[in-house]
Short mmCIF file of the C-alpha atoms (twelve columns), coordinates in Angstrom:
data_MODEL
# 
_entry.id   MODEL 
# 
loop_
_atom_site.group_PDB 
_atom_site.id 
_atom_site.type_symbol 
_atom_site.label_atom_id 
_atom_site.label_alt_id 
_atom_site.label_comp_id 
_atom_site.label_asym_id 
_atom_site.label_seq_id 
_atom_site.Cartn_x 
_atom_site.Cartn_y 
_atom_site.Cartn_z 
_atom_site.pdbx_PDB_model_num 
ATOM 1  C CA . MET A 1  99.658  111.229 73.989  1 
ATOM 2  C CA . GLY A 2  100.243 114.745 75.299  1 
ATOM 3  C CA . PHE A 3  96.762  114.867 76.790  1 
ATOM 4  C CA . LEU A 4  97.313  111.692 78.804  1 
ATOM 5  C CA . LYS A 5  100.690 112.970 79.963  1 
ATOM 6  C CA . SER A 6  99.119  116.205 81.210  1 
ATOM 7  C CA . ILE A 7  96.474  114.262 83.128  1 
ATOM 8  C CA . TRP A 8  99.202  112.075 84.659  1 
ATOM 9  C CA . ARG A 9  101.183 115.172 85.738  1 
ATOM 10 C CA . PHE A 10 98.056  116.694 87.276  1 
ATOM 11 C CA . PHE A 11 97.610  113.715 89.582  1 
ATOM 12 C CA . VAL A 12 101.312 112.886 90.058  1 
ATOM 13 C CA . PRO A 13 103.420 116.011 89.535  1 
ATOM 14 C CA . ARG A 14 107.007 115.616 88.317  1 
ATOM 15 C CA . GLU A 15 108.439 116.621 91.659  1 
ATOM 16 C CA . ARG A 16 106.858 113.560 93.267  1 
ATOM 17 C CA . THR A 17 108.660 110.255 93.490  1 
ATOM 18 C CA . LEU A 18 107.316 106.749 93.988  1 
ATOM 19 C CA . ILE A 19 108.303 105.348 97.384  1 
ATOM 20 C CA . PHE A 20 105.897 102.456 97.841  1 
ATOM 21 C CA . THR A 21 104.002 99.942  95.685  1 
ATOM 22 C CA . SER A 22 102.053 96.906  96.814  1 
ATOM 23 C CA . PHE A 23 99.256  94.606  95.732  1 
ATOM 24 C CA . GLN A 24 98.219  94.099  99.370  1 
ATOM 25 C CA . GLN A 25 95.733  96.534  100.907 1 
ATOM 26 C CA . ASP A 26 97.035  95.909  104.441 1 
ATOM 27 C CA . ASP A 27 100.621 96.826  103.500 1 
ATOM 28 C CA . TYR A 28 99.375  99.959  101.752 1 
ATOM 29 C CA . ALA A 29 97.276  100.999 104.766 1 
ATOM 30 C CA . ARG A 30 100.250 100.506 107.131 1 
ATOM 31 C CA . ALA A 31 102.576 102.609 104.965 1 
ATOM 32 C CA . LYS A 32 99.959  105.331 104.519 1 
ATOM 33 C CA . ASN A 33 99.275  105.486 108.273 1 
ATOM 34 C CA . ARG A 34 102.992 105.773 109.045 1 
ATOM 35 C CA . LEU A 35 103.332 108.684 106.617 1 
ATOM 36 C CA . GLN A 36 100.286 110.421 108.111 1 
ATOM 37 C CA . GLN A 37 101.576 109.968 111.667 1 
ATOM 38 C CA . SER A 38 104.947 111.416 110.616 1 
ATOM 39 C CA . GLY A 39 103.268 114.384 108.937 1 
ATOM 40 C CA . ILE A 40 104.769 113.628 105.519 1 
ATOM 41 C CA . PRO A 41 102.538 114.870 102.671 1 
ATOM 42 C CA . HIS A 42 101.859 112.183 100.081 1 
ATOM 43 C CA . ARG A 43 99.579  111.115 97.259  1 
ATOM 44 C CA . SER A 44 98.172  107.706 96.501  1 
ATOM 45 C CA . ARG A 45 97.367  106.020 93.237  1 
ATOM 46 C CA . ILE A 46 95.221  102.892 93.169  1 
ATOM 47 C CA . VAL A 47 94.888  100.929 89.934  1 
ATOM 48 C CA . ASN A 48 92.486  98.077  89.269  1 
ATOM 49 C CA . TRP A 49 94.214  95.513  87.049  1 
ATOM 50 C CA . ASP A 50 90.985  93.668  86.265  1 
ATOM 51 C CA . GLY A 51 91.801  92.044  82.948  1 
ATOM 52 C CA . GLY A 52 88.933  89.604  82.652  1 
ATOM 53 C CA . ARG A 53 85.210  89.480  82.589  1 
ATOM 54 C CA . GLY A 54 82.890  87.330  84.541  1 
ATOM 55 C CA . PHE A 55 82.044  86.571  88.119  1 
ATOM 56 C CA . SER A 56 84.887  84.161  88.873  1 
ATOM 57 C CA . HIS A 57 87.675  86.584  87.937  1 
ATOM 58 C CA . THR A 58 89.341  88.281  90.897  1 
ATOM 59 C CA . ARG A 59 90.497  91.879  90.820  1 
ATOM 60 C CA . ARG A 60 94.135  92.757  91.282  1 
ATOM 61 C CA . MET A 61 94.591  96.168  92.880  1 
ATOM 62 C CA . GLN A 62 97.929  97.997  92.826  1 
ATOM 63 C CA . TYR A 63 98.537  100.569 95.561  1 
ATOM 64 C CA . SER A 64 101.249 103.212 95.044  1 
ATOM 65 C CA . ILE A 65 102.350 106.110 97.251  1 
ATOM 66 C CA . TYR A 66 104.209 109.181 96.000  1 
ATOM 67 C CA . VAL A 67 105.976 111.914 97.989  1 
ATOM 68 C CA . ALA A 68 107.827 115.112 97.136  1 
ATOM 69 C CA . LYS A 69 111.518 114.628 96.355  1 
ATOM 70 C CA . ALA A 70 112.403 116.730 99.409  1 
ATOM 71 C CA . ASP A 71 110.532 114.240 101.644 1 
ATOM 72 C CA . GLU A 72 111.835 111.082 99.960  1 
ATOM 73 C CA . ASN A 73 114.475 110.127 102.552 1 
ATOM 74 C CA . ALA A 74 112.168 110.688 105.525 1 
ATOM 75 C CA . ALA A 75 109.364 108.765 103.813 1 
ATOM 76 C CA . VAL A 76 111.612 105.804 103.011 1 
ATOM 77 C CA . GLU A 77 112.765 105.652 106.640 1 
ATOM 78 C CA . THR A 78 109.184 105.925 107.877 1 
ATOM 79 C CA . THR A 79 107.721 103.241 105.616 1 
ATOM 80 C CA . GLY A 80 110.763 100.997 105.525 1 
ATOM 81 C CA . SER A 81 110.549 100.768 101.732 1 
ATOM 82 C CA . LYS A 82 113.305 100.609 99.089  1 
# 
């Protein structure tokens, strides 16, 4: 389990906090654009929750945005989340 935890921390360091999660690509794109326009550094994590097999099964994508704790308040105001 330690190996997976170290990989997680590489991509999402401890000092980052989740400020936005959505299953809609449009909402994610709007929030990401607002952060970029405001100059707030951030990281994204996109997860494919495809649990089935076959052609008729639709994919469910989860979009998450993380920012540094120091930027949390500004990011929440910018994206209108929380």
